[in-house]
SEFIZA-3560 file (N, C-alpha, C; in Angstrom, 3 decimals):
REM SEFIZA-3560
<numar><xx>11.687</xx><yy>-12.199</yy><zz>-2.271</zz><atom>N</atom></numar>
<numar><xx>10.957</xx><yy>-10.962</yy><zz>-2.164</zz><atom>CA</atom></numar>
<numar><xx>10.001</xx><yy>-11.056</yy><zz>-0.992</zz><atom>C</atom></numar>
<numar><xx>10.141</xx><yy>-10.203</yy><zz>-0.035</zz><atom>N</atom></numar>
<numar><xx>9.244</xx><yy>-10.172</yy><zz>1.103</zz><atom>CA</atom></numar>
<numar><xx>8.077</xx><yy>-9.256</yy><zz>0.783</zz><atom>C</atom></numar>
<numar><xx>6.898</xx><yy>-9.762</yy><zz>0.976</zz><atom>N</atom></numar>
<numar><xx>5.707</xx><yy>-8.978</yy><zz>0.697</zz><atom>CA</atom></numar>
<numar><xx>5.064</xx><yy>-8.607</yy><zz>2.017</zz><atom>C</atom></numar>
<numar><xx>4.541</xx><yy>-7.424</yy><zz>2.116</zz><atom>N</atom></numar>
<numar><xx>3.938</xx><yy>-6.966</yy><zz>3.361</zz><atom>CA</atom></numar>
<numar><xx>2.547</xx><yy>-6.407</yy><zz>3.097</zz><atom>C</atom></numar>
<numar><xx>1.711</xx><yy>-6.471</yy><zz>4.129</zz><atom>N</atom></numar>
<numar><xx>0.365</xx><yy>-5.952</yy><zz>4.047</zz><atom>CA</atom></numar>
<numar><xx>0.259</xx><yy>-4.650</yy><zz>4.833</zz><atom>C</atom></numar>
<numar><xx>-0.486</xx><yy>-3.672</yy><zz>4.323</zz><atom>N</atom></numar>
<numar><xx>-0.710</xx><yy>-2.469</yy><zz>5.107</zz><atom>CA</atom></numar>
<numar><xx>-1.647</xx><yy>-2.772</yy><zz>6.262</zz><atom>C</atom></numar>
<numar><xx>-1.423</xx><yy>-2.163</yy><zz>7.388</zz><atom>N</atom></numar>
<numar><xx>-2.217</xx><yy>-2.408</yy><zz>8.570</zz><atom>CA</atom></numar>
<numar><xx>-2.290</xx><yy>-1.119</yy><zz>9.380</zz><atom>C</atom></numar>
<numar><xx>-3.472</xx><yy>-0.742</yy><zz>9.789</zz><atom>N</atom></numar>
<numar><xx>-3.632</xx><yy>0.436</yy><zz>10.635</zz><atom>CA</atom></numar>
<numar><xx>-3.814</xx><yy>-0.031</yy><zz>12.063</zz><atom>C</atom></numar>
<numar><xx>-3.045</xx><yy>0.509</yy><zz>12.960</zz><atom>N</atom></numar>
<numar><xx>-3.064</xx><yy>0.091</yy><zz>14.352</zz><atom>CA</atom></numar>
<numar><xx>-3.334</xx><yy>1.279</yy><zz>15.260</zz><atom>C</atom></numar>
<numar><xx>-3.977</xx><yy>1.005</yy><zz>16.389</zz><atom>N</atom></numar>
<numar><xx>-4.190</xx><yy>2.034</yy><zz>17.405</zz><atom>CA</atom></numar>
<numar><xx>-3.168</xx><yy>1.803</yy><zz>18.502</zz><atom>C</atom></numar>
<numar><xx>-2.309</xx><yy>2.776</yy><zz>18.722</zz><atom>N</atom></numar>
<numar><xx>-1.264</xx><yy>2.675</yy><zz>19.733</zz><atom>CA</atom></numar>
<numar><xx>-1.605</xx><yy>3.644</yy><zz>20.863</zz><atom>C</atom></numar>
<numar><xx>-1.620</xx><yy>3.148</yy><zz>22.121</zz><atom>N</atom></numar>
<numar><xx>-1.932</xx><yy>4.052</yy><zz>23.229</zz><atom>CA</atom></numar>
<numar><xx>-0.984</xx><yy>5.253</yy><zz>23.239</zz><atom>C</atom></numar>
<numar><xx>-1.507</xx><yy>6.416</yy><zz>23.555</zz><atom>N</atom></numar>
<numar><xx>-0.771</xx><yy>7.680</yy><zz>23.664</zz><atom>CA</atom></numar>
<numar><xx>-0.278</xx><yy>8.223</yy><zz>22.321</zz><atom>C</atom></numar>
<numar><xx>-0.435</xx><yy>7.466</yy><zz>21.233</zz><atom>N</atom></numar>
<numar><xx>0.004</xx><yy>7.948</yy><zz>19.920</zz><atom>CA</atom></numar>
<numar><xx>-1.194</xx><yy>8.101</yy><zz>18.992</zz><atom>C</atom></numar>
<numar><xx>-2.107</xx><yy>7.149</yy><zz>19.031</zz><atom>N</atom></numar>
<numar><xx>-3.275</xx><yy>7.186</yy><zz>18.156</zz><atom>CA</atom></numar>
<numar><xx>-3.126</xx><yy>6.201</yy><zz>17.013</zz><atom>C</atom></numar>
<numar><xx>-3.732</xx><yy>6.523</yy><zz>15.887</zz><atom>N</atom></numar>
<numar><xx>-3.713</xx><yy>5.629</yy><zz>14.736</zz><atom>CA</atom></numar>
<numar><xx>-2.387</xx><yy>5.741</yy><zz>14.002</zz><atom>C</atom></numar>
<numar><xx>-1.789</xx><yy>4.601</yy><zz>13.667</zz><atom>N</atom></numar>
<numar><xx>-0.568</xx><yy>4.596</yy><zz>12.871</zz><atom>CA</atom></numar>
<numar><xx>-0.710</xx><yy>3.546</yy><zz>11.779</zz><atom>C</atom></numar>
<numar><xx>-0.020</xx><yy>3.729</yy><zz>10.685</zz><atom>N</atom></numar>
<numar><xx>0.003</xx><yy>2.756</yy><zz>9.595</zz><atom>CA</atom></numar>
<numar><xx>1.334</xx><yy>2.026</yy><zz>9.635</zz><atom>C</atom></numar>
<numar><xx>1.271</xx><yy>0.707</yy><zz>9.608</zz><atom>N</atom></numar>
<numar><xx>2.482</xx><yy>-0.104</yy><zz>9.608</zz><atom>CA</atom></numar>
<numar><xx>2.345</xx><yy>-1.171</yy><zz>8.537</zz><atom>C</atom></numar>
<numar><xx>3.440</xx><yy>-1.818</yy><zz>8.199</zz><atom>N</atom></numar>
<numar><xx>3.423</xx><yy>-2.953</yy><zz>7.276</zz><atom>CA</atom></numar>
<numar><xx>3.760</xx><yy>-4.209</yy><zz>8.051</zz><atom>C</atom></numar>
<numar><xx>2.931</xx><yy>-5.228</yy><zz>7.881</zz><atom>N</atom></numar>
<numar><xx>3.173</xx><yy>-6.501</yy><zz>8.547</zz><atom>CA</atom></numar>
<numar><xx>3.614</xx><yy>-7.529</yy><zz>7.517</zz><atom>C</atom></numar>
<numar><xx>4.738</xx><yy>-8.217</yy><zz>7.750</zz><atom>N</atom></numar>
<numar><xx>5.109</xx><yy>-9.289</yy><zz>6.826</zz><atom>CA</atom></numar>
<numar><xx>4.056</xx><yy>-10.389</yy><zz>6.868</zz><atom>C</atom></numar>
<numar><xx>3.810</xx><yy>-11.022</yy><zz>5.738</zz><atom>N</atom></numar>
<numar><xx>2.766</xx><yy>-12.042</yy><zz>5.672</zz><atom>CA</atom></numar>
<numar><xx>3.024</xx><yy>-13.170</yy><zz>6.668</zz><atom>C</atom></numar>
<numar><xx>4.270</xx><yy>-13.569</yy><zz>6.885</zz><atom>N</atom></numar>
<numar><xx>4.565</xx><yy>-14.680</yy><zz>7.762</zz><atom>CA</atom></numar>
<numar><xx>4.136</xx><yy>-14.408</yy><zz>9.207</zz><atom>C</atom></numar>
<numar><xx>4.037</xx><yy>-13.142</yy><zz>9.613</zz><atom>N</atom></numar>
<numar><xx>3.710</xx><yy>-12.792</yy><zz>10.987</zz><atom>CA</atom></numar>
<numar><xx>2.228</xx><yy>-12.528</yy><zz>11.204</zz><atom>C</atom></numar>
<numar><xx>1.406</xx><yy>-12.729</yy><zz>10.200</zz><atom>N</atom></numar>
<numar><xx>-0.016</xx><yy>-12.434</yy><zz>10.345</zz><atom>CA</atom></numar>
<numar><xx>-0.745</xx><yy>-13.695</yy><zz>10.784</zz><atom>C</atom></numar>
<numar><xx>-1.413</xx><yy>-13.587</yy><zz>11.895</zz><atom>N</atom></numar>
<numar><xx>-2.203</xx><yy>-14.704</yy><zz>12.406</zz><atom>CA</atom></numar>
<numar><xx>-3.680</xx><yy>-14.477</yy><zz>12.146</zz><atom>C</atom></numar>
<numar><xx>-4.084</xx><yy>-13.256</yy><zz>11.969</zz><atom>N</atom></numar>
<numar><xx>-5.469</xx><yy>-12.910</yy><zz>11.693</zz><atom>CA</atom></numar>
<numar><xx>-5.464</xx><yy>-11.901</yy><zz>10.553</zz><atom>C</atom></numar>
<numar><xx>-6.038</xx><yy>-12.269</yy><zz>9.430</zz><atom>N</atom></numar>
<numar><xx>-6.081</xx><yy>-11.367</yy><zz>8.285</zz><atom>CA</atom></numar>
<numar><xx>-7.106</xx><yy>-10.277</yy><zz>8.550</zz><atom>C</atom></numar>
<numar><xx>-6.699</xx><yy>-9.050</yy><zz>8.393</zz><atom>N</atom></numar>
<numar><xx>-7.606</xx><yy>-7.923</yy><zz>8.513</zz><atom>CA</atom></numar>
<numar><xx>-8.455</xx><yy>-7.897</yy><zz>7.248</zz><atom>C</atom></numar>
<numar><xx>-9.586</xx><yy>-7.233</yy><zz>7.284</zz><atom>N</atom></numar>
<numar><xx>-10.485</xx><yy>-7.231</yy><zz>6.137</zz><atom>CA</atom></numar>
<numar><xx>-9.722</xx><yy>-6.932</yy><zz>4.845</zz><atom>C</atom></numar>
<numar><xx>-10.018</xx><yy>-7.737</yy><zz>3.840</zz><atom>N</atom></numar>
<numar><xx>-9.347</xx><yy>-7.605</yy><zz>2.551</zz><atom>CA</atom></numar>
<numar><xx>-10.362</xx><yy>-7.772</yy><zz>1.438</zz><atom>C</atom></numar>
<numar><xx>-10.110</xx><yy>-7.083</yy><zz>0.330</zz><atom>N</atom></numar>
<numar><xx>-10.930</xx><yy>-7.273</yy><zz>-0.863</zz><atom>CA</atom></numar>
<numar><xx>-10.276</xx><yy>-8.337</yy><zz>-1.733</zz><atom>C</atom></numar>
<numar><xx>-11.026</xx><yy>-8.826</yy><zz>-2.695</zz><atom>N</atom></numar>
<numar><xx>-10.489</xx><yy>-9.835</yy><zz>-3.607</zz><atom>CA</atom></numar>
<numar><xx>-9.321</xx><yy>-9.273</yy><zz>-4.405</zz><atom>C</atom></numar>
<numar><xx>-9.378</xx><yy>-7.992</yy><zz>-4.759</zz><atom>N</atom></numar>
<numar><xx>-8.283</xx><yy>-7.375</yy><zz>-5.515</zz><atom>CA</atom></numar>
<numar><xx>-6.986</xx><yy>-7.410</yy><zz>-4.714</zz><atom>C</atom></numar>
<numar><xx>-7.068</xx><yy>-7.156</yy><zz>-3.411</zz><atom>N</atom></numar>
<numar><xx>-5.874</xx><yy>-7.209</yy><zz>-2.567</zz><atom>CA</atom></numar>
<numar><xx>-5.325</xx><yy>-8.631</yy><zz>-2.500</zz><atom>C</atom></numar>
<numar><xx>-6.210</xx><yy>-9.623</yy><zz>-2.400</zz><atom>N</atom></numar>
<numar><xx>-5.780</xx><yy>-11.018</yy><zz>-2.366</zz><atom>CA</atom></numar>
<numar><xx>-5.105</xx><yy>-11.381</yy><zz>-3.688</zz><atom>C</atom></numar>
<numar><xx>-5.687</xx><yy>-10.939</yy><zz>-4.807</zz><atom>N</atom></numar>
<numar><xx>-5.091</xx><yy>-11.231</yy><zz>-6.115</zz><atom>CA</atom></numar>
<numar><xx>-3.720</xx><yy>-10.583</yy><zz>-6.252</zz><atom>C</atom></numar>
<numar><xx>-3.547</xx><yy>-9.380</yy><zz>-5.736</zz><atom>N</atom></numar>
<numar><xx>-2.242</xx><yy>-8.713</yy><zz>-5.785</zz><atom>CA</atom></numar>
<numar><xx>-1.201</xx><yy>-9.499</yy><zz>-4.994</zz><atom>C</atom></numar>
<numar><xx>-1.598</xx><yy>-10.047</yy><zz>-3.851</zz><atom>N</atom></numar>
<numar><xx>-0.679</xx><yy>-10.851</yy><zz>-3.040</zz><atom>CA</atom></numar>
<numar><xx>-0.313</xx><yy>-12.133</yy><zz>-3.782</zz><atom>C</atom></numar>
<numar><xx>-1.306</xx><yy>-12.789</yy><zz>-4.385</zz><atom>N</atom></numar>
<numar><xx>-1.030</xx><yy>-14.014</yy><zz>-5.140</zz><atom>CA</atom></numar>
<numar><xx>-0.058</xx><yy>-13.731</yy><zz>-6.288</zz><atom>C</atom></numar>
<numar><xx>-0.312</xx><yy>-12.678</yy><zz>-7.047</zz><atom>N</atom></numar>
<numar><xx>0.557</xx><yy>-12.333</yy><zz>-8.180</zz><atom>CA</atom></numar>
<numar><xx>1.972</xx><yy>-12.020</yy><zz>-7.718</zz><atom>C</atom></numar>
<numar><xx>2.101</xx><yy>-11.336</yy><zz>-6.588</zz><atom>N</atom></numar>
<numar><xx>3.423</xx><yy>-11.001</yy><zz>-6.062</zz><atom>CA</atom></numar>
<numar><xx>4.185</xx><yy>-12.235</yy><zz>-5.606</zz><atom>C</atom></numar>
<numar><xx>3.462</xx><yy>-13.329</yy><zz>-5.354</zz><atom>N</atom></numar>
<numar><xx>4.094</xx><yy>-14.566</yy><zz>-4.908</zz><atom>CA</atom></numar>
<numar><xx>4.165</xx><yy>-15.621</yy><zz>-6.008</zz><atom>C</atom></numar>
<numar><xx>4.059</xx><yy>-15.185</yy><zz>-7.270</zz><atom>N</atom></numar>
<numar><xx>4.295</xx><yy>-16.079</yy><zz>-8.391</zz><atom>CA</atom></numar>
<numar><xx>3.082</xx><yy>-16.795</yy><zz>-8.938</zz><atom>C</atom></numar>
<numar><xx>1.892</xx><yy>-16.493</yy><zz>-8.470</zz><atom>N</atom></numar>
<numar><xx>0.683</xx><yy>-17.120</yy><zz>-8.995</zz><atom>CA</atom></numar>
<numar><xx>0.266</xx><yy>-16.411</yy><zz>-10.279</zz><atom>C</atom></numar>
<numar><xx>-0.319</xx><yy>-17.174</yy><zz>-11.219</zz><atom>N</atom></numar>
<numar><xx>-0.701</xx><yy>-16.638</yy><zz>-12.527</zz><atom>CA</atom></numar>
<numar><xx>-2.191</xx><yy>-16.889</yy><zz>-12.732</zz><atom>C</atom></numar>
<numar><xx>-2.898</xx><yy>-15.870</yy><zz>-13.235</zz><atom>N</atom></numar>
<numar><xx>-4.313</xx><yy>-16.018</yy><zz>-13.550</zz><atom>CA</atom></numar>
<numar><xx>-4.452</xx><yy>-16.974</yy><zz>-14.728</zz><atom>C</atom></numar>
<numar><xx>-5.131</xx><yy>-18.099</yy><zz>-14.495</zz><atom>N</atom></numar>
<numar><xx>-5.289</xx><yy>-19.131</yy><zz>-15.521</zz><atom>CA</atom></numar>
<numar><xx>-6.568</xx><yy>-18.931</yy><zz>-16.317</zz><atom>C</atom></numar>
<numar><xx>-7.663</xx><yy>-18.687</yy><zz>-15.597</zz><atom>N</atom></numar>
<numar><xx>-8.949</xx><yy>-18.526</yy><zz>-16.268</zz><atom>CA</atom></numar>
<numar><xx>-9.922</xx><yy>-17.820</yy><zz>-15.336</zz><atom>C</atom></numar>
<numar><xx>-11.031</xx><yy>-17.376</yy><zz>-15.921</zz><atom>N</atom></numar>
<numar><xx>-12.103</xx><yy>-16.747</yy><zz>-15.155</zz><atom>CA</atom></numar>
<numar><xx>-13.358</xx><yy>-17.562</yy><zz>-15.412</zz><atom>C</atom></numar>
<numar><xx>-13.981</xx><yy>-18.011</yy><zz>-14.338</zz><atom>N</atom></numar>
<numar><xx>-15.209</xx><yy>-18.797</yy><zz>-14.440</zz><atom>CA</atom></numar>
<numar><xx>-16.293</xx><yy>-18.041</yy><zz>-13.679</zz><atom>C</atom></numar>
<numar><xx>-17.129</xx><yy>-17.308</yy><zz>-14.411</zz><atom>N</atom></numar>
<numar><xx>-18.152</xx><yy>-16.489</yy><zz>-13.767</zz><atom>CA</atom></numar>
<numar><xx>-17.494</xx><yy>-15.372</yy><zz>-12.972</zz><atom>C</atom></numar>
<numar><xx>-17.781</xx><yy>-15.344</yy><zz>-11.670</zz><atom>N</atom></numar>
<numar><xx>-17.196</xx><yy>-14.298</yy><zz>-10.828</zz><atom>CA</atom></numar>
<numar><xx>-15.998</xx><yy>-14.811</yy><zz>-10.040</zz><atom>C</atom></numar>
<numar><xx>-15.429</xx><yy>-15.934</yy><zz>-10.465</zz><atom>N</atom></numar>
<numar><xx>-14.270</xx><yy>-16.494</yy><zz>-9.775</zz><atom>CA</atom></numar>
<numar><xx>-13.042</xx><yy>-16.488</yy><zz>-10.689</zz><atom>C</atom></numar>
<numar><xx>-11.943</xx><yy>-15.958</yy><zz>-10.177</zz><atom>N</atom></numar>
<numar><xx>-10.675</xx><yy>-15.961</yy><zz>-10.896</zz><atom>CA</atom></numar>
<numar><xx>-9.854</xx><yy>-17.134</yy><zz>-10.372</zz><atom>C</atom></numar>
<numar><xx>-9.393</xx><yy>-17.982</yy><zz>-11.279</zz><atom>N</atom></numar>
<numar><xx>-8.642</xx><yy>-19.179</yy><zz>-10.913</zz><atom>CA</atom></numar>
<numar><xx>-7.158</xx><yy>-18.926</yy><zz>-11.169</zz><atom>C</atom></numar>
<numar><xx>-6.353</xx><yy>-19.035</yy><zz>-10.116</zz><atom>N</atom></numar>
<numar><xx>-4.907</xx><yy>-18.834</yy><zz>-10.206</zz><atom>CA</atom></numar>
<numar><xx>-4.198</xx><yy>-20.168</yy><zz>-10.096</zz><atom>C</atom></numar>
<numar><xx>-3.080</xx><yy>-20.300</yy><zz>-10.830</zz><atom>N</atom></numar>
<numar><xx>-2.295</xx><yy>-21.532</yy><zz>-10.790</zz><atom>CA</atom></numar>
<numar><xx>-0.833</xx><yy>-21.222</yy><zz>-10.502</zz><atom>C</atom></numar>
<numar><xx>-0.166</xx><yy>-22.230</yy><zz>-9.941</zz><atom>N</atom></numar>
<numar><xx>1.275</xx><yy>-22.160</yy><zz>-9.696</zz><atom>CA</atom></numar>
<numar><xx>1.777</xx><yy>-23.596</yy><zz>-9.641</zz><atom>C</atom></numar>
<numar><xx>2.897</xx><yy>-23.855</yy><zz>-10.269</zz><atom>N</atom></numar>
<numar><xx>3.455</xx><yy>-25.195</yy><zz>-10.307</zz><atom>CA</atom></numar>
<numar><xx>3.686</xx><yy>-25.712</yy><zz>-8.897</zz><atom>C</atom></numar>
<numar><xx>3.228</xx><yy>-26.938</yy><zz>-8.645</zz><atom>N</atom></numar>
<numar><xx>3.412</xx><yy>-27.558</yy><zz>-7.338</zz><atom>CA</atom></numar>
<numar><xx>2.262</xx><yy>-27.330</yy><zz>-6.371</zz><atom>C</atom></numar>
<numar><xx>1.265</xx><yy>-26.549</yy><zz>-6.769</zz><atom>N</atom></numar>
<numar><xx>0.117</xx><yy>-26.246</yy><zz>-5.922</zz><atom>CA</atom></numar>
<numar><xx>-1.181</xx><yy>-26.536</yy><zz>-6.666</zz><atom>C</atom></numar>
<numar><xx>-2.234</xx><yy>-26.784</yy><zz>-5.908</zz><atom>N</atom></numar>
<numar><xx>-3.554</xx><yy>-26.922</yy><zz>-6.505</zz><atom>CA</atom></numar>
<numar><xx>-4.046</xx><yy>-25.534</yy><zz>-6.909</zz><atom>C</atom></numar>
<numar><xx>-4.911</xx><yy>-25.445</yy><zz>-7.928</zz><atom>N</atom></numar>
<numar><xx>-5.445</xx><yy>-24.138</yy><zz>-8.330</zz><atom>CA</atom></numar>
<numar><xx>-6.181</xx><yy>-23.474</yy><zz>-7.164</zz><atom>C</atom></numar>
<numar><xx>-6.130</xx><yy>-22.146</yy><zz>-7.124</zz><atom>N</atom></numar>
<numar><xx>-6.783</xx><yy>-21.367</yy><zz>-6.078</zz><atom>CA</atom></numar>
<numar><xx>-7.827</xx><yy>-20.472</yy><zz>-6.735</zz><atom>C</atom></numar>
<numar><xx>-9.045</xx><yy>-20.496</yy><zz>-6.185</zz><atom>N</atom></numar>
<numar><xx>-10.142</xx><yy>-19.697</yy><zz>-6.705</zz><atom>CA</atom></numar>
<numar><xx>-10.370</xx><yy>-18.483</yy><zz>-5.819</zz><atom>C</atom></numar>
<numar><xx>-10.458</xx><yy>-17.296</yy><zz>-6.450</zz><atom>N</atom></numar>
<numar><xx>-10.713</xx><yy>-16.054</yy><zz>-5.717</zz><atom>CA</atom></numar>
<numar><xx>-12.063</xx><yy>-15.501</yy><zz>-6.179</zz><atom>C</atom></numar>
<numar><xx>-13.048</xx><yy>-15.419</yy><zz>-5.265</zz><atom>N</atom></numar>
<numar><xx>-14.352</xx><yy>-14.867</yy><zz>-5.647</zz><atom>CA</atom></numar>
<numar><xx>-14.284</xx><yy>-13.347</yy><zz>-5.790</zz><atom>C</atom></numar>
<numar><xx>-14.775</xx><yy>-12.829</yy><zz>-6.908</zz><atom>N</atom></numar>
<numar><xx>-14.754</xx><yy>-11.392</yy><zz>-7.166</zz><atom>CA</atom></numar>
<numar><xx>-16.187</xx><yy>-10.869</yy><zz>-7.056</zz><atom>C</atom></numar>
<numar><xx>-16.414</xx><yy>-10.003</yy><zz>-6.085</zz><atom>N</atom></numar>
<numar><xx>-17.746</xx><yy>-9.424</yy><zz>-5.890</zz><atom>CA</atom></numar>
<numar><xx>-17.602</xx><yy>-7.930</yy><zz>-5.647</zz><atom>C</atom></numar>
<numar><xx>-17.118</xx><yy>-7.230</yy><zz>-6.647</zz><atom>N</atom></numar>
<numar><xx>-16.915</xx><yy>-5.787</yy><zz>-6.538</zz><atom>CA</atom></numar>
<numar><xx>-15.830</xx><yy>-5.460</yy><zz>-5.519</zz><atom>C</atom></numar>
<numar><xx>-16.041</xx><yy>-4.413</yy><zz>-4.760</zz><atom>N</atom></numar>
<numar><xx>-15.084</xx><yy>-4.006</yy><zz>-3.734</zz><atom>CA</atom></numar>
<numar><xx>-15.481</xx><yy>-4.510</yy><zz>-2.360</zz><atom>C</atom></numar>
<numar><xx>-16.299</xx><yy>-5.540</yy><zz>-2.293</zz><atom>N</atom></numar>
<numar><xx>-16.729</xx><yy>-6.073</yy><zz>-1.008</zz><atom>CA</atom></numar>
<numar><xx>-15.591</xx><yy>-6.811</yy><zz>-0.324</zz><atom>C</atom></numar>
<numar><xx>-15.603</xx><yy>-6.758</yy><zz>0.986</zz><atom>N</atom></numar>
<numar><xx>-14.658</xx><yy>-7.505</yy><zz>1.799</zz><atom>CA</atom></numar>
<numar><xx>-15.004</xx><yy>-8.991</yy><zz>1.676</zz><atom>C</atom></numar>
<numar><xx>-14.009</xx><yy>-9.832</yy><zz>1.434</zz><atom>N</atom></numar>
<numar><xx>-14.291</xx><yy>-11.262</yy><zz>1.301</zz><atom>CA</atom></numar>
<numar><xx>-14.107</xx><yy>-12.007</yy><zz>2.621</zz><atom>C</atom></numar>
<numar><xx>-13.873</xx><yy>-11.271</yy><zz>3.700</zz><atom>N</atom></numar>
<numar><xx>-13.879</xx><yy>-11.847</yy><zz>5.040</zz><atom>CA</atom></numar>
<numar><xx>-12.859</xx><yy>-12.944</yy><zz>5.251</zz><atom>C</atom></numar>
<numar><xx>-13.291</xx><yy>-14.018</yy><zz>5.913</zz><atom>N</atom></numar>
<numar><xx>-12.390</xx><yy>-15.120</yy><zz>6.254</zz><atom>CA</atom></numar>
<numar><xx>-11.908</xx><yy>-15.895</yy><zz>5.034</zz><atom>C</atom></numar>
<numar><xx>-12.553</xx><yy>-15.681</yy><zz>3.884</zz><atom>N</atom></numar>
<numar><xx>-12.088</xx><yy>-16.350</yy><zz>2.669</zz><atom>CA</atom></numar>
<numar><xx>-10.657</xx><yy>-15.934</yy><zz>2.342</zz><atom>C</atom></numar>
<numar><xx>-10.298</xx><yy>-14.695</yy><zz>2.645</zz><atom>N</atom></numar>
<numar><xx>-8.943</xx><yy>-14.215</yy><zz>2.347</zz><atom>CA</atom></numar>
<numar><xx>-7.908</xx><yy>-15.068</yy><zz>3.063</zz><atom>C</atom></numar>
<numar><xx>-8.131</xx><yy>-15.338</yy><zz>4.331</zz><atom>N</atom></numar>
<numar><xx>-7.192</xx><yy>-16.149</yy><zz>5.104</zz><atom>CA</atom></numar>
<numar><xx>-7.110</xx><yy>-17.565</yy><zz>4.537</zz><atom>C</atom></numar>
<numar><xx>-8.262</xx><yy>-18.144</yy><zz>4.192</zz><atom>N</atom></numar>
<numar><xx>-8.278</xx><yy>-19.498</yy><zz>3.647</zz><atom>CA</atom></numar>
<numar><xx>-7.591</xx><yy>-19.569</yy><zz>2.284</zz><atom>C</atom></numar>
<numar><xx>-7.846</xx><yy>-18.579</yy><zz>1.437</zz><atom>N</atom></numar>
<numar><xx>-7.238</xx><yy>-18.558</yy><zz>0.102</zz><atom>CA</atom></numar>
<numar><xx>-5.724</xx><yy>-18.465</yy><zz>0.209</zz><atom>C</atom></numar>
<numar><xx>-5.224</xx><yy>-17.580</yy><zz>1.067</zz><atom>N</atom></numar>
<numar><xx>-3.784</xx><yy>-17.420</yy><zz>1.220</zz><atom>CA</atom></numar>
<numar><xx>-3.155</xx><yy>-18.665</yy><zz>1.844</zz><atom>C</atom></numar>
<numar><xx>-3.860</xx><yy>-19.329</yy><zz>2.741</zz><atom>N</atom></numar>
<numar><xx>-3.339</xx><yy>-20.573</yy><zz>3.331</zz><atom>CA</atom></numar>
<numar><xx>-3.253</xx><yy>-21.661</yy><zz>2.263</zz><atom>C</atom></numar>
<numar><xx>-4.286</xx><yy>-21.770</yy><zz>1.415</zz><atom>N</atom></numar>
<numar><xx>-4.266</xx><yy>-22.755</yy><zz>0.326</zz><atom>CA</atom></numar>
<numar><xx>-3.124</xx><yy>-22.477</yy><zz>-0.641</zz><atom>C</atom></numar>
<numar><xx>-2.776</xx><yy>-21.214</yy><zz>-0.790</zz><atom>N</atom></numar>
<numar><xx>-1.701</xx><yy>-20.828</yy><zz>-1.704</zz><atom>CA</atom></numar>
<numar><xx>-0.321</xx><yy>-20.975</yy><zz>-1.066</zz><atom>C</atom></numar>
<numar><xx>-0.289</xx><yy>-21.374</yy><zz>0.205</zz><atom>N</atom></numar>
<numar><xx>0.990</xx><yy>-21.555</yy><zz>0.889</zz><atom>CA</atom></numar>
<numar><xx>1.647</xx><yy>-20.241</yy><zz>1.275</zz><atom>C</atom></numar>
<numar><xx>0.855</xx><yy>-19.181</yy><zz>1.439</zz><atom>N</atom></numar>
<numar><xx>1.410</xx><yy>-17.868</yy><zz>1.727</zz><atom>CA</atom></numar>
<numar><xx>1.323</xx><yy>-17.516</yy><zz>3.203</zz><atom>C</atom></numar>
<numar><xx>0.245</xx><yy>-17.882</yy><zz>3.871</zz><atom>N</atom></numar>
<numar><xx>0.060</xx><yy>-17.438</yy><zz>5.252</zz><atom>CA</atom></numar>
<numar><xx>0.895</xx><yy>-18.201</yy><zz>6.252</zz><atom>C</atom></numar>
//
């Protein structure tokens, strides 16, 4: 199953367009919320194991657990890229 991220791009002479980028081709993660990161993890076979405070811990056989900080709808910045790399997705 190929999973893709929505991305808005500015194209000269056309303006703003929405495209989907496959995860394998992303070198710089655009701003993402924790909910979006969790959706990507779930789509790639990760399972929510437990919740510790404001952190959701996901597990998958063969990988170390991955923690996703949940702070409302705030952008989690560079943590998104690191979390997906730890999960073997990026």
